[in-house]
C-alpha positions as CSV (number, residue, x, y, z in Angstrom):
1,M,-28.2,-5.7,-12.3
2,T,-25.4,-2.6,-13.3
3,E,-22.2,-3.8,-13.2
4,L,-19.6,-2.4,-11.0
5,V,-16.0,-2.4,-11.4
6,Y,-12.9,-2.8,-9.1
7,L,-10.0,-2.1,-10.7
8,G,-6.1,-4.0,-10.1
9,V,-3.2,-2.6,-10.1
10,D,-0.8,-5.4,-10.9
11,L,2.7,-5.4,-10.9
12,G,5.4,-7.5,-11.8
13,A,8.9,-7.9,-12.5
14,E,8.3,-7.5,-16.5
15,S,5.2,-5.5,-16.6
16,G,2.6,-3.8,-14.8
17,R,-1.4,-3.4,-15.8
18,V,-4.5,-2.1,-14.6
19,I,-6.9,-4.7,-14.7
20,A,-10.8,-3.4,-14.5
21,G,-13.1,-6.5,-13.1
22,C,-16.3,-5.9,-14.0
23,W,-18.9,-8.1,-11.7
24,D,-22.0,-8.7,-12.2
25,G,-23.3,-10.3,-9.4
26,R,-22.0,-14.1,-10.3
27,R,-19.2,-13.7,-12.5
28,M,-15.9,-11.1,-12.6
29,R,-15.1,-9.8,-16.4
30,L,-11.5,-8.6,-16.8
31,E,-10.7,-6.0,-18.6
32,E,-7.4,-4.9,-19.4
33,L,-7.1,-0.4,-19.4
34,H,-3.2,-0.3,-19.5
35,R,-0.4,-2.5,-19.8
36,F,3.3,-1.2,-19.4
37,P,6.8,-2.6,-19.4
38,N,8.6,-2.6,-15.8
39,G,12.3,-3.8,-15.0
40,P,15.5,-2.6,-13.1
41,V,17.6,0.3,-14.1
42,A,21.1,0.1,-13.6
43,I,22.6,2.8,-12.3
44,A,25.9,3.4,-10.3
45,D,26.7,-0.2,-10.1
46,T,23.0,-0.7,-8.4
47,L,20.3,-1.7,-10.0
48,R,16.6,0.2,-8.8
49,W,13.2,0.3,-9.4
50,D,12.2,3.4,-11.6
51,I,8.8,3.5,-9.0
52,L,7.6,7.1,-10.0
53,R,7.5,6.0,-13.4
54,L,5.3,3.3,-12.4
55,W,3.4,5.5,-10.7
56,N,2.8,7.6,-13.4
57,E,1.9,4.6,-15.6
58,I,-0.6,4.0,-13.0
59,Q,-2.0,7.4,-12.8
60,T,-3.0,6.6,-16.9
61,G,-4.8,3.5,-16.3
62,L,-6.9,4.8,-13.8
63,A,-7.6,7.8,-15.9
64,Q,-8.8,5.2,-18.8
65,A,-10.9,4.1,-16.1
66,G,-12.3,6.9,-15.1
67,R,-13.3,7.8,-18.8
68,R,-14.2,4.5,-19.4
69,F,-16.2,3.3,-16.2
70,G,-17.1,7.3,-14.2
71,N,-18.8,6.3,-11.5
72,A,-19.4,2.4,-11.4
73,V,-15.6,2.3,-10.3
74,V,-16.2,1.2,-6.7
75,S,-12.2,0.8,-5.1
76,V,-8.9,0.6,-6.3
77,G,-6.1,-2.3,-4.9
78,V,-2.8,-2.6,-5.7
79,D,-0.7,-6.6,-5.5
80,A,3.2,-6.3,-6.0
81,W,6.5,-8.7,-5.6
82,G,7.5,-9.1,-2.4
83,V,11.0,-7.8,-0.1
84,D,11.5,-4.8,-1.7
85,F,10.6,-0.9,-0.3
86,A,10.7,2.7,-0.6
87,L,11.5,4.8,2.8
88,L,9.5,8.0,3.2
89,S,10.8,11.0,5.5
90,K,8.3,12.3,8.1
91,S,6.8,14.7,5.4
92,G,6.3,12.3,2.8
93,E,9.7,12.1,0.4
94,L,11.5,9.9,-0.8
95,L,14.6,8.8,0.3
96,G,16.3,7.3,-2.5
97,Q,15.6,5.6,-5.2
98,P,13.7,1.7,-4.2
99,Y,16.3,-0.8,-5.1
100,N,15.4,-4.1,-6.9
101,Y,16.0,-6.9,-5.0
102,R,18.6,-8.2,-7.9
103,D,21.2,-5.6,-6.8
104,P,24.4,-7.4,-5.2
105,R,24.9,-5.7,-2.2
106,T,23.2,-7.9,-0.2
107,R,25.4,-10.8,-1.3
108,G,27.2,-12.6,1.7
109,M,24.6,-10.7,3.9
110,V,23.0,-13.6,5.5
111,E,25.8,-15.3,6.5
112,Q,26.9,-12.2,8.1
113,A,23.2,-12.1,9.8
114,C,23.5,-15.2,11.7
115,R,26.9,-14.4,12.6
116,R,25.1,-12.3,14.3
117,V,21.7,-13.8,15.1
118,P,21.6,-17.3,15.2
119,R,19.6,-18.8,12.1
120,S,17.4,-21.0,14.0
121,K,16.5,-17.7,15.9
122,I,15.5,-15.5,12.8
123,F,13.6,-18.3,12.0
124,A,11.6,-18.8,15.2
125,A,11.0,-15.3,14.6
126,T,10.3,-15.1,11.2
127,G,9.3,-18.5,9.4
128,V,10.8,-17.0,6.2
129,Q,12.8,-18.8,4.2
130,F,16.4,-17.3,4.1
131,M,17.3,-15.6,1.0
132,E,19.6,-13.2,0.3
133,I,17.0,-10.8,-1.4
134,N,14.9,-10.7,1.6
135,T,13.8,-7.3,2.9
136,L,15.8,-8.1,5.9
137,Y,18.8,-8.5,4.5
138,Q,18.5,-5.3,2.4
139,L,18.0,-3.5,5.3
140,L,21.1,-4.6,7.4
141,A,23.3,-3.6,3.4
142,L,22.1,-0.3,4.2
143,Q,22.9,-0.2,7.4
144,Q,26.3,-1.3,6.3
145,N,26.6,1.2,3.5
146,S,23.5,3.8,3.6
147,P,22.9,4.5,7.7
148,E,21.4,8.0,6.5
149,L,18.7,6.1,5.0
150,L,17.3,4.7,8.1
151,A,16.8,8.4,9.8
152,A,13.3,7.7,7.8
153,E,9.9,8.0,9.3
154,T,8.4,4.9,7.3
155,L,9.0,1.3,5.3
156,L,6.3,0.9,2.9
157,T,6.7,-2.1,0.8
158,I,6.3,-1.1,-2.8
159,P,2.5,-2.0,-2.4
160,D,2.2,0.2,0.4
161,Y,4.0,2.6,-1.2
162,L,1.6,3.1,-4.2
163,N,-1.6,2.6,-1.9
164,W,0.5,6.2,-0.2
165,C,0.5,7.8,-3.6
166,L,-3.8,6.7,-4.1
167,S,-4.5,7.3,-0.7
168,G,-1.9,8.9,2.2
169,A,-2.0,6.2,4.5
170,R,1.1,5.0,5.5
171,V,0.2,1.0,6.6
172,S,1.7,-2.3,6.1
173,E,-0.5,-5.3,4.9
174,L,-0.2,-8.1,6.6
175,S,0.5,-10.7,2.9
176,I,3.3,-8.7,2.1
177,A,4.8,-7.9,5.4
178,A,5.2,-11.2,5.4
179,T,7.7,-11.5,2.4
180,T,10.3,-9.4,4.7
181,Q,11.5,-11.6,7.1
182,C,10.6,-9.1,9.7
183,F,7.6,-10.2,10.3
184,N,6.5,-12.3,13.1
185,P,3.8,-14.8,12.4
186,A,3.2,-15.9,15.6
187,K,2.4,-12.2,17.0
188,R,0.9,-11.3,13.4
189,D,2.9,-7.9,14.2
190,W,6.8,-6.8,13.3
191,A,9.2,-8.9,14.5
192,F,10.5,-6.0,17.0
193,E,12.6,-8.5,19.3
194,L,14.6,-9.8,16.6
195,L,14.5,-6.1,14.9
196,G,16.2,-4.8,18.0
197,R,19.2,-7.7,18.1
198,F,19.8,-6.0,14.9
199,D,19.6,-2.9,15.8
200,L,16.9,-1.6,13.2
201,P,15.0,1.3,14.2
202,A,11.0,-0.3,15.5
203,R,9.6,3.3,14.3
204,I,10.0,2.5,10.8
205,F,7.9,0.1,10.5
206,P,4.1,0.8,9.9
207,E,0.5,-0.5,11.2
208,I,0.0,-3.4,9.9
209,V,-3.3,-4.2,8.1
210,T,-5.8,-7.4,7.1
211,P,-6.5,-8.7,3.5
212,G,-9.7,-6.6,2.1
213,T,-9.4,-3.8,4.9
214,R,-10.3,-0.4,3.8
215,I,-7.4,2.4,4.4
216,G,-8.8,5.3,2.8
217,S,-10.1,6.9,0.1
218,L,-8.4,8.4,-3.1
219,R,-6.6,11.8,-2.5
220,Q,-8.8,14.2,-3.6
221,S,-5.4,16.0,-6.5
222,L,-5.8,12.3,-7.9
223,A,-9.7,11.7,-7.6
224,D,-9.7,15.2,-9.6
225,R,-6.9,14.3,-12.3
226,T,-8.0,10.6,-13.1
227,G,-12.3,11.6,-13.1
228,L,-12.3,8.7,-10.4
229,G,-14.4,10.6,-7.5
230,T,-14.7,9.6,-4.1
231,V,-12.9,5.6,-4.9
232,Q,-12.0,4.0,-1.9
233,V,-8.6,2.8,-1.6
234,I,-8.4,-1.6,-0.2
235,A,-5.4,-3.5,0.3
236,P,-6.1,-6.9,-1.0
237,A,-4.0,-9.4,-0.7
238,E,-1.1,-7.1,-1.6
239,H,1.3,-9.6,-2.2
240,D,1.1,-11.1,-6.0
241,T,1.0,-14.6,-4.7
242,G,-1.3,-14.1,-2.0
243,S,-3.6,-12.9,-4.5
244,A,-3.3,-15.4,-6.6
245,V,-3.5,-17.9,-3.9
246,A,-6.7,-16.5,-3.1
247,A,-8.0,-17.2,-6.6
248,V,-7.1,-20.4,-6.7
249,P,-9.9,-22.9,-8.1
250,T,-9.9,-25.2,-5.6
251,V,-13.3,-26.3,-3.6
252,C,-10.9,-28.0,-0.6
253,T,-10.5,-25.1,1.2
254,G,-9.7,-25.3,4.9
255,K,-7.6,-28.3,3.9
256,A,-4.0,-29.1,3.2
257,N,-4.8,-31.9,0.7
258,W,-4.0,-29.3,-2.1
259,A,-1.2,-27.6,-3.3
260,Y,-0.9,-24.2,-5.3
261,L,2.0,-23.2,-8.0
262,S,2.0,-19.5,-8.6
263,S,4.5,-19.7,-11.9
264,G,5.9,-17.0,-13.3
265,T,9.4,-15.3,-12.7
266,W,9.3,-17.0,-10.0
267,S,7.7,-20.2,-9.1
268,L,6.0,-20.2,-5.2
269,L,4.8,-24.1,-4.4
270,G,3.2,-24.7,-1.4
271,V,0.2,-25.2,0.6
272,E,-2.9,-23.4,2.7
273,V,-2.6,-24.0,6.2
274,K,-4.4,-22.9,9.7
275,E,-0.7,-21.9,11.2
276,A,2.7,-21.1,10.6
277,L,5.0,-24.1,11.0
278,L,7.8,-23.1,13.1
279,S,9.4,-26.1,13.2
280,P,13.6,-27.4,13.4
281,R,12.4,-29.5,10.4
282,A,11.0,-26.4,7.9
283,L,14.0,-24.7,9.1
284,E,16.3,-27.4,7.9
285,L,14.0,-27.3,4.3
286,N,14.2,-23.7,4.0
287,M,10.5,-22.9,4.2
288,T,8.6,-19.8,4.3
289,N,5.1,-18.9,6.1
290,E,3.8,-16.2,4.4
291,G,0.6,-14.3,5.4
292,G,-3.1,-15.3,3.5
293,V,-6.7,-14.2,3.5
294,D,-8.8,-15.0,6.2
295,S,-6.2,-15.4,8.8
296,T,-4.3,-18.6,6.4
297,F,-0.7,-18.9,6.2
298,R,1.3,-19.9,3.0
299,L,3.8,-22.6,3.5
300,L,6.2,-22.2,0.6
301,K,9.2,-23.0,-0.8
302,N,10.3,-19.8,-3.2
303,I,12.0,-21.2,-6.6
304,M,13.7,-19.4,-9.1
305,G,11.2,-20.6,-12.1
306,L,10.8,-18.9,-15.2
307,W,13.0,-16.3,-14.9
308,L,15.1,-19.1,-16.3
309,V,14.1,-19.3,-19.7
310,Q,13.4,-15.6,-19.0
311,Q,17.1,-14.9,-19.2
312,C,18.2,-17.4,-21.8
313,K,15.4,-15.6,-24.4
314,R,17.1,-12.4,-23.7
315,A,20.6,-13.8,-24.7
316,F,19.2,-15.6,-27.7
317,E,18.2,-12.8,-28.9
318,T,21.1,-10.3,-28.0
319,R,23.0,-13.1,-30.4
320,G,20.9,-12.6,-32.6
321,H,18.3,-15.5,-32.2
322,S,14.5,-14.1,-31.6
323,W,12.2,-16.1,-30.1
324,D,8.7,-15.7,-28.7
325,Y,7.7,-18.0,-25.4
326,A,6.1,-20.4,-28.0
327,E,8.6,-21.0,-30.0
328,L,10.5,-21.5,-27.3
329,V,8.3,-24.3,-25.7
330,L,8.1,-26.3,-29.3
331,V,12.0,-26.3,-29.6
332,A,12.7,-27.6,-25.5
333,A,9.7,-30.5,-26.8
334,E,11.8,-31.4,-29.3
335,A,15.1,-31.9,-27.7
336,P,16.4,-35.2,-25.6
337,A,14.4,-36.1,-22.3
338,L,15.9,-35.1,-18.8
339,R,19.2,-35.7,-20.5
340,S,21.1,-32.3,-18.7
341,L,19.6,-31.3,-15.2
342,V,20.4,-27.9,-12.5
343,N,19.0,-27.3,-9.3
344,P,16.6,-23.5,-10.3
345,N,17.3,-22.1,-6.4
346,D,21.4,-22.4,-6.8
347,E,22.4,-18.4,-6.4
348,R,24.0,-18.2,-9.9
349,F,20.9,-18.5,-11.5
350,L,19.8,-15.6,-9.2
351,N,21.1,-12.7,-12.0
352,P,24.4,-14.2,-13.8
353,P,25.0,-11.3,-16.9
354,D,24.8,-14.8,-19.2
355,M,21.9,-17.3,-18.0
356,P,22.5,-20.1,-21.1
357,A,26.5,-19.9,-19.8
358,A,25.4,-20.0,-15.9
359,I,23.5,-23.4,-17.1
360,Q,26.0,-25.0,-19.1
361,N,28.6,-24.2,-16.5
362,Y,26.7,-25.5,-14.1
363,C,26.2,-28.8,-16.5
364,R,29.8,-29.3,-16.6
365,E,30.9,-28.9,-12.9
366,T,28.7,-31.2,-12.0
367,G,29.9,-34.0,-14.9
368,Q,26.8,-34.0,-17.0
369,P,25.9,-33.1,-20.7
370,V,26.2,-29.8,-21.8
371,P,23.2,-28.2,-22.9
372,E,24.4,-26.6,-26.8
373,T,20.8,-25.8,-28.5
374,E,18.6,-23.0,-27.7
375,G,16.0,-26.1,-27.4
376,A,18.3,-28.4,-25.1
377,L,18.6,-25.2,-22.6
378,V,14.6,-24.5,-22.2
379,R,14.5,-27.9,-21.8
380,C,16.9,-28.5,-19.0
381,A,15.1,-25.4,-17.4
382,L,11.7,-26.5,-17.5
383,E,12.9,-29.8,-17.0
384,S,14.6,-29.2,-13.5
385,L,11.8,-26.9,-12.1
386,A,9.4,-29.8,-12.5
387,L,11.8,-32.0,-10.3
388,K,12.1,-29.2,-7.8
389,Y,8.7,-29.0,-8.0
390,Q,8.4,-32.9,-7.4
391,A,11.1,-32.2,-4.1
392,V,9.0,-29.5,-2.5
393,I,5.3,-31.4,-2.6
394,G,7.3,-34.2,-0.8
395,S,8.8,-31.7,1.4
396,L,4.8,-30.2,2.2
397,E,3.8,-33.4,2.7
398,E,6.2,-34.0,5.5
399,L,5.6,-31.1,7.4
400,T,1.8,-31.1,6.7
401,G,1.3,-35.1,7.3
402,Q,-1.6,-35.0,4.1
403,K,-1.4,-36.7,1.0
404,I,-1.2,-34.0,-1.7
405,E,-3.9,-34.5,-4.2
406,V,-3.7,-32.0,-7.0
407,I,-1.7,-29.7,-7.8
408,H,-3.6,-25.9,-8.9
409,V,-0.4,-24.2,-11.2
410,V,-1.9,-20.5,-12.2
411,G,-0.1,-17.0,-13.0
412,G,1.2,-16.6,-16.3
413,G,3.4,-19.8,-16.6
414,S,-0.2,-21.9,-16.7
415,Q,0.1,-21.4,-20.0
416,N,3.0,-23.3,-20.9
417,N,1.5,-26.9,-21.3
418,L,5.0,-28.3,-21.8
419,L,5.7,-27.6,-18.0
420,N,2.7,-28.6,-16.8
421,Q,3.0,-31.6,-18.0
422,F,6.5,-32.0,-17.0
423,T,5.4,-30.8,-13.7
424,A,2.1,-33.8,-13.6
425,D,5.1,-36.5,-14.9
426,A,7.5,-35.5,-12.3
427,C,5.5,-35.2,-9.2
428,N,3.0,-38.4,-10.3
429,R,-0.2,-35.9,-9.6
430,P,-2.5,-34.6,-11.4
431,V,-2.1,-30.2,-12.9
432,L,-5.1,-28.0,-13.0
433,A,-3.9,-25.2,-14.8
434,G,-5.5,-21.8,-14.4
435,P,-6.6,-19.0,-14.0
436,I,-3.7,-17.5,-16.0
437,E,-4.7,-13.9,-14.6
438,A,-4.9,-15.5,-10.6
439,T,-3.0,-12.3,-9.6
440,V,-5.4,-10.0,-10.6
441,L,-8.4,-12.1,-9.5
442,G,-7.5,-12.5,-6.6
443,N,-7.1,-8.9,-6.4
444,V,-10.3,-7.3,-7.5
445,L,-12.1,-10.5,-5.5
446,V,-10.9,-9.1,-2.4
447,Q,-12.2,-5.6,-3.0
448,A,-15.5,-7.2,-3.8
449,R,-15.5,-9.0,-0.7
450,A,-14.7,-5.9,1.6
451,A,-17.8,-4.3,-0.2
452,G,-19.9,-6.8,0.4
453,E,-20.4,-8.6,-2.7
454,I,-18.9,-11.8,-1.3
455,N,-19.4,-13.6,2.2
456,E,-16.5,-16.6,2.8
457,L,-13.5,-17.3,0.8
458,A,-14.8,-20.4,-0.6
459,D,-17.8,-18.2,-2.7
460,L,-14.5,-16.3,-3.7
461,R,-13.0,-19.2,-4.9
462,A,-16.4,-20.8,-6.6
463,I,-16.8,-17.6,-8.5
464,V,-13.5,-17.9,-9.7
465,R,-14.1,-21.1,-11.1
466,A,-17.2,-20.3,-12.8
467,S,-15.0,-17.2,-14.3
468,S,-12.5,-19.4,-15.8
469,D,-11.4,-22.1,-18.1
470,L,-9.2,-24.7,-16.6
471,R,-6.6,-27.5,-18.3
472,E,-6.0,-30.5,-16.5
473,F,-2.8,-32.6,-17.2
474,V,-2.3,-36.3,-16.4
475,P,0.6,-38.4,-15.6
476,D,2.1,-40.3,-18.4
477,S,3.0,-43.8,-16.7
478,Q,5.5,-44.4,-19.5
479,T,7.5,-41.8,-18.6
480,S,7.7,-42.5,-15.1
481,G,10.7,-44.7,-15.0
482,A,12.6,-42.0,-16.5
483,W,11.2,-39.3,-13.9
484,E,11.9,-40.7,-11.2
485,E,16.0,-41.6,-12.4
486,A,15.7,-38.0,-12.8
487,C,14.5,-37.4,-9.5
488,R,17.2,-39.2,-7.9
489,R,19.8,-37.8,-9.8
490,C,18.7,-34.0,-9.0
491,S,18.7,-35.7,-5.0
492,E,22.9,-35.8,-5.8
493,L,22.8,-32.5,-7.2
494,V,21.4,-30.7,-4.6
495,V,23.5,-32.5,-2.0
496,R,26.6,-32.5,-3.7
497,R,26.6,-28.8,-4.1
498,R,24.3,-27.8,-0.6
499,G,26.8,-24.7,0.2
500,N,25.1,-22.8,-2.4
501,S,21.3,-24.0,-3.0
502,N,18.3,-24.9,-1.4
């Protein structure tokens, strides 16, 4: 058959891409059309997203798709990170420049919120991990510092806003809405009662649609500029992790005996379940419930992820030591094993001015050897991530009552063979790595499903297996004792510093 083309707009914290998913009826082939950088913009002591530049870059990619594929393009869909948002007036004016989730204005806002509404009530209404970056606390910071912005007509998360740019639709897709801590997973709607207790205006929260919903066609002016013509705009799983999990190449759809690890700037480790888990124990473990494809939920933990390594790399470069990631992995592999460990979710690592210094200070304060070399710092970060994964796997098994037999690592971090091996060793389970492009694969395959090309989620995942190269990592029995001892040490660190980590 002639290939059909589905365009995936995939935005991450470091870069964005417009990618063509070319479907031949059996396999999905990806072709990158346009890649562009992303990152926070500092202005007046705040951190923002340059959303208009991102939109301009997306239009460049769409125009390239128009020239490359023309009438073969069926639809376009956007995925991006969670929690951040744009505010629109009734006439469609952008009110303010969207904040970056690492902006410091939300520091201490979780504690303030819990003084207004008990922590247990917030979790019962939303089922989301308590993190100061969540939309709820960003809104409360606006309420406190810029209340005039809450006169907006509509709140749209970043991918929702870009869908508005594409089509004019003011809707929110379920998987991205569920990241906000303003969404009620039991009702599958906004947590209006909770929002009312915080005096947040209900009117700004738009209609929620499910993954795979057709929300309109390209604006005519955009279709003319890009040469794409009448192309449908589809809401895939708009949260990048939601799309990535849809593309996990498991054969166990419908069971919780496998875990996914979406590995990138953040690590999101969890299982796929049929209903949100809102128990007191889930609250105690500070887990999160996010919506997925086919009415599933992703029970997971947000972990700081490769951000630690990314920021170490940036700090090394400012000191005149230029490394690429492959070189950093090599020097980390040569550093002493399991010497110094940190809790990646300690708040000091959210946005420190100097990540190596933050890691060193943590080790110094906890009485551990202080990593001094680049290799030792990166190894500390990678081993600490693997041990955090081990702890979260234990929590997931406790909550679901099912043993996790395999961990699927997807996303850019699946290329880090050293971290993959550490994960297998620390968790004492096999790791299957790949696909690297899980997020955009999930995005375009959900679009193909919306077009009637794919029937079920299991079929979608079978296509991913047929379209991807997977690598297996098995636990090294010779190091199991050392990892068990390191796990004990990590548990003690978390207990010792429980006030500012999770």
